[in-house]
N, C-alpha and C positions, 0 to 999 in steps of 0.2 A: 461626250467625254468630260469627266470631272475636272474642274479647274485645279484641284489638288494634284492631279497626275500630269498636268501639262508641264513641258520643259521648254524653256526659251533659249534659243541659240542665236548668238550674234555672229554674222558672217561679214567681215569687211570685204569690200569689193565684190558685191553680190549682184551687180546688174548685168553680168554677162559671163561667158566662158565657164571656168571652173566654179566660181562662186555661185553663179545662177544654178548650175547643175547640181551642186551640193545642196542648195536650198530646196530644189525640186525633189531630190532624193529623200531629204529629211521629212518633207511635207507629205510624202507617201505614207508616213506613219501618223496615225490620228492624234497622238499625244504630243506632237512637236509643233512649236511655233518658231518662226524665224524673224530676225531683224536683219535686213540687208542694208549695206551702206554704199554710197557713191558720192561723187562731188556735185552732181546735178539733182536738184529737187525734182525736176520733171522726170529724169531718168529713173530715180529710185521709186518714185510714185507709180510710174507706168509698169515697172518690173514687179513691184509688190502686187499691183492689181492683177497682173498676169498670173502670179503665183497663187493668188486666192486670199480668202479672208483670214487665214492664219499667218499671213506675211505682213510685215511692216517695213516700209522704206524710210530711211533717215539719212540726211546729209552729214557727211563726215569728211573733214579736211585733215588728213594725217600729217600734212606739212605744217600745221600750226599747233603748237603744244597747248596754247590757251584754248583753241577750238576743241582739242581732244578732251581737256578737262571739263569743258562745258557739256560736251556730248555725253560723257560718262555720268555726270551729275543728273542727267535726265533719263537714265536707263532704269528699267526694272531690274530686279535681281536676275542674274543670268545663270543658267545651268551649263553653258558651254560657250566658248569663244573660238572661232575659226579665224586666225590671223592670215588672211588670204590676199588682201590688197597689196599692190606693189608697183613700183616703177622699174622699167628695164634700164633706163639711164643711158640711152644711146645718143642723146642729142647734145652732148657737151656738158660742161661743168655749170650747174645751176644751184642756187641756194634756196632753202625754205624761208618762210617769213621770219624765222628765228635766226637766220644767218648760218644755218648748218647745211652741209652738202646734201642735196635733195634726195639722192638714192638712199643714203644712209639714214637721213631724217625720216623719210616716209616708210621705207621697208623695215627698218629696225626701230628707230627711236619713238615714232608715233605709236607703234604697237606696244612697245615696252611700257610707255606711260599708260596707255589704255588698260593694259592688263593689270598693272600695279594698282591703278585706281579702282578697277572693278573687283579685284580679289576680295576685299573685306566683306562684300555683300554677296559673294557667291556661296551657295549652300554646300554642305559636305557632299562629296560625290560628284562635284562638277569637273569639267574637263576643258583643257585648252589645247588646241592643235595649231602649230605653226606650219604654214605651207612654205616649204623650202624648195630646193632644186638640186639635181645631180650635178649641176654646174659648179657647186661649191667644192667639189672633190676633184683635185688634179688627177687622180687615178682613173677617172671616168673620161672616156673620149666623147666629149660633148661639142667640141668645136669652139668652146668659149675659153678665154684666157683664165688661168687659175687665179684665185683670190690672193690678195696681198694684205695681211693683217699685221701691222706694226704695233700701233696703239689706237685705241678708239678715239682719242683726242685728234689724231692726225686724220682719221677717217671723217670726223665731223668738220674739221677745219683744214682741208688739204691746202698745200702751198702751190696752187696751180696744177696744170696737167703734167704728170710725169711721163706720159706716153705721147709721142708726136702724132700718133694715129688716134683721132678723137673717137672713132667707132670702137676701137679696141679698148681705149681708156674707159668709155662708158660701160662696155660689157664687163670690164674688170670690176668697176664699182658695183655692178649688179651681182656678180659672183661673190664678191666680198660681203655684200649685204645678206646674201643667202647663208654664208658661213656665220654671220652674226646672228641670224635667226636660230641656228642650231646651238651656238654658244649660249644664247639667252634661254632657249628651251631647256637645255640641260641644267643651267644654273637655277632657273625657277624650280625645276624638279628637285634639285638638291636642297633648296631652301624651304620647300613646302611639304607638309605631311601628306603622304599619299592618300590618306582617308579624306583629306579636305579637297584638294584639287590635283588632278594629274596633268602632266605636260608631255606631249609627244610631238614629233615632227613628221611631216608627210611630203614625199616627193611624188608629184603626179605623173612624172615622166614627160617627155616631150609631147606637146599637143599641137601638131602641125595645123596650120590654117588659122590659129588664134593670133592675138595681137602681140605675142612675145617678140616677134621679129618685124615689128611695124616699120622699122627703119631700113630693112633690107631692100635692095634695089636689083634690077636686072635679073640675071639667072638665079641668084640666091633667093630672090622673092618668088620666082616661078617655082623653084624646087620646094620651098617651104609651103606655099599655098596650093600647089597643084600635084606635085609628085609625092611628097612625104605623107600627106593624108592617106594615100593608098596603102602605105606601109603599116598603118594601124590594124590592118586586117591580117597581118602575118604574126602568128604566135611566137612568143619568145623575144620580141623586139620591144624595148621600153619606149614605145610611142603609143599614145592613147588618144581617145576622143575625150572631150570635156565631160561627156555623159558617163563614160566608163570610170574616169578618175573621180568624178563627183560622187559616184556610188561608193567607191573605195574610201573616200574622205568622210562621207557621212557615216560609214561603219565605225570609224574611230570615235565618233561622237556618241553612237547609240549602242554598240555591241556590249551586252552585259559582261561578256567574257574579258573585256578590256578594262573593266572598272578599277582594277588595282595595278594596271600597267602604266608606268611613268618613266620618263627619261629615255624613250626609245625612238627609233627612226624607222619609218615604214616607206617602202617603195610600192605603191599600189596596195595590194592586200598582204604583202610580205614584210615581216620585220627583217631589216638588214642592218649593216654597219655603215655609218657615215664616215667622213674623212678623218684622218688622224688628227688634224688640227682642231676638229670640232670637239674633241674630247680633252683639249688642253685647258686644264682648270686655271692656269695662270692667265691665259687669254680671256677666259670667261670672267674671272674676277676683275680684270682690268676693264672689260666691257661693262660689267655691272656697276662698278664704282663711277666710271665716267658717265654712264647713262643716268644714274641717280643724280649726279651733279648737274648734268645738262638739263634735266627736267625739273630741277628744284625751282620753285617760285613761279613756274609758268601755269 
């Protein structure tokens, strides 16, 4: 394969689950190279070795804005970014190294900075895909509390827990961060010429048995890890295996027919509509302004 035809794809959170399966699907095509990230040098090294000689594993801490800048400065030009890494936020209110609420800081702000820093060196025809979740949409029956977006400033610097149930509060922070992923995706698409870089969002569906529900206990843990995986075999239910969702996500990166598609939302292989709030341009503008301010100087 000629070096001139090779494409390099960065996948954040690529050591397991959806990220790993997306990398595996991409590497089935001989012109693809992948860079996967994780927080453990041993973990990313072992995973890259398992994926083969066209995979590179690098450490990335999305909870440190300075670390994100250093990471991007050492990257080759990228043809695609898959913003996949994320925290569920089930374990109570925690802050990043920069003093920002951790779920918002990692799931949204770290990726926001990474993409803005990488964009100037991405060649024409590049793609960015945000991995989001149906949990961002109150109209979907996901079992998660609906997101609450007031201002991005309040998401970054919350005044303590507003919900007495710490599990529900953490899950709400997660769903709100997934709404932020969509708001950011659509705003990037509005601000970037389609011929330069496209921006789309992807809902992988529920993937039972993965770490999404790592804080579940008792019967809920049993259902998630033992019962729900069997439902992935039933057609028409939005529950998937990481391998199935990884193949659908890889398609958004490689399908020539999607080269001029931007600002769209995909559930698996289907283009669908996201929540009403996700199209709110006032919220998107607030998130953009605040994110630029929060990342300035780091």
